[in-house]
FINU-625057 format. One record per residue (C-alpha): y, x, z; residue in one letter. Coordinates in nm, 2 decimals. Last residue first. Layout:
N
<site Y="Y" X="X" Z="Z" rest="A"/>
...
% end
This chain:
89
<site Y="-8.69" X="6.53" Z="2.10" rest="N"/>
<site Y="-8.54" X="6.57" Z="1.75" rest="A"/>
<site Y="-8.24" X="6.34" Z="1.84" rest="T"/>
<site Y="-8.16" X="6.55" Z="2.15" rest="K"/>
<site Y="-8.18" X="6.87" Z="1.92" rest="L"/>
<site Y="-7.94" X="6.70" Z="1.67" rest="L"/>
<site Y="-7.69" X="6.62" Z="1.95" rest="S"/>
<site Y="-7.71" X="6.98" Z="2.08" rest="F"/>
<site Y="-7.63" X="7.12" Z="1.74" rest="A"/>
<site Y="-7.33" X="6.89" Z="1.69" rest="Q"/>
<site Y="-7.19" X="6.98" Z="2.03" rest="S"/>
<site Y="-7.24" X="7.35" Z="1.96" rest="Y"/>
<site Y="-7.05" X="7.30" Z="1.63" rest="L"/>
<site Y="-6.77" X="7.10" Z="1.79" rest="R"/>
<site Y="-6.73" X="7.36" Z="2.05" rest="E"/>
<site Y="-6.71" X="7.63" Z="1.79" rest="N"/>
<site Y="-6.43" X="7.46" Z="1.62" rest="A"/>
<site Y="-6.25" X="7.41" Z="1.95" rest="K"/>
<site Y="-6.28" X="7.78" Z="2.04" rest="A"/>
<site Y="-6.15" X="7.89" Z="1.69" rest="L"/>
<site Y="-5.85" X="7.67" Z="1.67" rest="E"/>
<site Y="-5.60" X="7.92" Z="1.83" rest="D"/>
<site Y="-5.74" X="8.20" Z="1.62" rest="K"/>
<site Y="-5.67" X="8.00" Z="1.31" rest="T"/>
<site Y="-5.97" X="7.83" Z="1.16" rest="C"/>
<site Y="-6.03" X="7.82" Z="0.79" rest="I"/>
<site Y="-6.03" X="7.46" Z="0.66" rest="Y"/>
<site Y="-6.25" X="7.18" Z="0.55" rest="Y"/>
<site Y="-6.17" X="6.81" Z="0.52" rest="G"/>
<site Y="-5.91" X="6.57" Z="0.66" rest="G"/>
<site Y="-6.15" X="6.41" Z="0.92" rest="N"/>
<site Y="-6.22" X="6.76" Z="1.05" rest="C"/>
<site Y="-6.41" X="7.05" Z="0.94" rest="S"/>
<site Y="-6.42" X="7.43" Z="1.04" rest="A"/>
<site Y="-6.49" X="7.75" Z="0.84" rest="V"/>
<site Y="-6.47" X="8.05" Z="1.05" rest="V"/>
<site Y="-6.33" X="8.37" Z="0.89" rest="K"/>
<site Y="-6.49" X="8.71" Z="0.83" rest="D"/>
<site Y="-6.79" X="8.59" Z="0.63" rest="A"/>
<site Y="-7.03" X="8.88" Z="0.60" rest="D"/>
<site Y="-7.26" X="8.74" Z="0.86" rest="S"/>
<site Y="-7.32" X="8.43" Z="0.64" rest="D"/>
<site Y="-7.43" X="8.12" Z="0.84" rest="R"/>
<site Y="-7.09" X="7.95" Z="0.81" rest="R"/>
<site Y="-7.09" X="8.02" Z="0.43" rest="I"/>
<site Y="-7.44" X="7.87" Z="0.39" rest="E"/>
<site Y="-7.35" X="7.56" Z="0.59" rest="R"/>
<site Y="-7.04" X="7.51" Z="0.37" rest="I"/>
<site Y="-7.27" X="7.55" Z="0.06" rest="I"/>
<site Y="-7.50" X="7.29" Z="0.18" rest="D"/>
<site Y="-7.21" X="7.05" Z="0.26" rest="R"/>
<site Y="-7.08" X="7.12" Z="-0.10" rest="L"/>
<site Y="-7.42" X="7.02" Z="-0.23" rest="K"/>
<site Y="-7.41" X="6.69" Z="-0.06" rest="R"/>
<site Y="-7.05" X="6.64" Z="-0.17" rest="E"/>
<site Y="-7.15" X="6.67" Z="-0.53" rest="G"/>
<site Y="-7.06" X="6.97" Z="-0.75" rest="I"/>
<site Y="-6.80" X="7.04" Z="-1.03" rest="G"/>
<site Y="-6.62" X="7.31" Z="-0.84" rest="F"/>
<site Y="-6.29" X="7.15" Z="-0.81" rest="M"/>
<site Y="-6.46" X="6.81" Z="-0.78" rest="D"/>
<site Y="-6.64" X="6.92" Z="-0.46" rest="A"/>
<site Y="-6.31" X="7.05" Z="-0.31" rest="L"/>
<site Y="-6.13" X="6.73" Z="-0.39" rest="E"/>
<site Y="-6.42" X="6.53" Z="-0.24" rest="D"/>
<site Y="-6.44" X="6.73" Z="0.07" rest="A"/>
<site Y="-6.08" X="6.71" Z="0.16" rest="C"/>
<site Y="-5.88" X="7.02" Z="0.19" rest="I"/>
<site Y="-5.75" X="7.11" Z="0.53" rest="A"/>
<site Y="-5.40" X="7.26" Z="0.57" rest="N"/>
<site Y="-5.30" X="7.09" Z="0.90" rest="E"/>
<site Y="-5.63" X="7.21" Z="1.05" rest="R"/>
<site Y="-5.54" X="7.57" Z="0.99" rest="G"/>
<site Y="-5.59" X="7.80" Z="0.70" rest="V"/>
<site Y="-5.64" X="7.64" Z="0.36" rest="H"/>
<site Y="-5.60" X="7.93" Z="0.11" rest="G"/>
<site Y="-5.90" X="8.10" Z="0.26" rest="K"/>
<site Y="-6.09" X="7.79" Z="0.16" rest="L"/>
<site Y="-6.05" X="7.87" Z="-0.20" rest="E"/>
<site Y="-6.21" X="8.21" Z="-0.14" rest="R"/>
<site Y="-6.50" X="8.05" Z="0.05" rest="Y"/>
<site Y="-6.55" X="7.81" Z="-0.25" rest="I"/>
<site Y="-6.57" X="8.10" Z="-0.48" rest="L"/>
<site Y="-6.80" X="8.30" Z="-0.26" rest="E"/>
<site Y="-7.03" X="8.00" Z="-0.22" rest="A"/>
<site Y="-7.04" X="7.95" Z="-0.59" rest="T"/>
<site Y="-7.15" X="8.31" Z="-0.64" rest="A"/>
<site Y="-7.41" X="8.32" Z="-0.38" rest="K"/>
<site Y="-7.35" X="8.48" Z="-0.04" rest="M"/>
% end
């Protein structure tokens, strides 16, 4: 994981549970990056096998999943992936 990704991941570890989500613009401002760059970094964190926690998102922003939220977060990611595959076809 790159340095900026590690810092963002560390910050997200302080936002556990959907109710503690941090909005994207606040997180991006905190690190002096744009929201597009933030999305790229979140994608990098999600794909990193060294990440021991799952980063999820909701209308309120980004957060680390609790054990109870994990299945729903994975379901949402699968849904997004299948939607993109349908669009590609």
